[in-house]
C-alpha positions, 0 to 999 in steps of 0.5 A: 405305324408311322408314315415313314415306316409305311413308306419304307415298308412299301419301298421294301415290298416294291423292291422285293417284287422288282427283284423277284421279277428281275430274277424270273426274267433272268432265269427265262433269258438264261433258259432261252440262251441255253436252248439257243446254244443247244440248237446251234450246237454250241457247248460250254467252254468247260465241257469242251476243255474237259473233252479236249483234255480227255482226247489229249490224254488218250492220244498221248497213251496211244503214242506211248503204246506205239513208241513202246511197240516200235522199240520192241520191234526195233530191238527184235530187228536189231537182235535178228541182224546181230544173230545173222552176222554171227552165223556159225561156220558151215561145214561142207559135206564130204560128198560136196567136197569130192564133187569139186575135186573131181 
């Protein structure tokens, strides 16, 4: 092996070792950050967005159900009012009419 080959080999080893150390430090820092977030009650943005999206969907479903129930009740009340305004004619009993005349 020539000197330049040994140097480039040494440089490659040095860079590999340095890269490995940096990756290890990065992984350790990320783990510390994850623990700190967890301790502080901070959740990831993606998880928060997913949770809020699910909550919004549930609330929309509840609103839809409430509106449907309201429409049913309104239709029932409206129907009751129509039948109450169209009452059949009340016949007077013969005795009741006789009492008035007398």
